[in-house]
N, C-alpha and C positions, 0 to 999 in steps of 0.2 A: 644507468646500470651497465649499459654496453661499454661505456668508457672504462669502467672498472675492470672489465674482463679483458680489454685490449692491452692494458698496461702489463699484466703478467705475461701475456702472450708475446709482446714485443721484447720484454726482458729475457725470457727464456729462449726465444729464437736468436737473440743477439749473442747469448752465451754459447749456443750451439754453433753459430757461425764462427765465433772467435775460437772455439775449441777445434773446429775443422781447419781453420787457418793455422792454428798452432801446430796441429798434426802435420799439415802440409809443409810448413816451414821446417819443422823438425826433420821430416823425412828427406827433404831436399838438402839441408845444410849439415845437420848433426850426424846422421847415420853414415853419410858418405865419407866422413873423415876417419871413421874407426875401422880397424882391420877386421874385428869380429862382427858378425851379424848381430844386430840388436833384436832381442826378443824381450818378453816381459821379465825373464830372469835377470837380464842385464841390469835393470833398474831396481830390482828387488833383492839383490844380493846382500848378504849380512854385513859386509864391510862398507856399505854405502856411506858417503859423507853427508847425505841429505837428511838431517835430523831436525831441520826447521825450514820454514818458508824463506827466511832470509838467506840461509845457506844455498837453497835452490836458486834464488834470484842471483846471488853472487856467482854461482857456478855457470849459469846460463849467460850472464853478462860477460864473464871472463872468456868463455868460449867464443861468444859472438865477437868480442873485441879482438881476441888473439887470432881468429881465423878470418877476420874481415868480411863477415857475411853481409854487412850493410843493412841490418835490420833497423827499422824505426822503433821507438820505445813501445808503441802499441803492438808491434809484431813480436818483440821480445817478450812482452807480457803475455801474448797469446801462446807462445811456446811454453812459458812458465806455467800458465794455467793448464795447458794440455798435459804436461808432465805431472803436475800436481793432481789433477782430476783423475788421470788414468792410473798413476802409480803410487804417489806418496800420501795423498790425503792429509797434508800438513795444515795446521791451523796457524793463524796469524800470531 
C-alpha cells in the first residue's frame, strides 16, 4: 500500500520541479530579450498566437533556436510546460 502512495508523490514532485525549472529558464532567457516587462497580461493579450499546444511548442522552439539559448530538449519542454500551466492551459 505504501508503494502506491509513493508513485503519485514522486510524479507530482517531479512536475513541480520541472515547472520551477521552466520558470527559472524562462526568467533567465526569455524575459531578458524583450523590451517590455513581462507580466501576466503579456501572455494573455487577445491577439496571442498561442491557440494550440503545438503553436506554443513551435514558438518556444523558434525563440530558443533564434536566440541561441542552448537549451536541451527537456529544458525547452520545461519552459513550454511552465508557460502552458501558468497562462494558456492548452490541451494536446
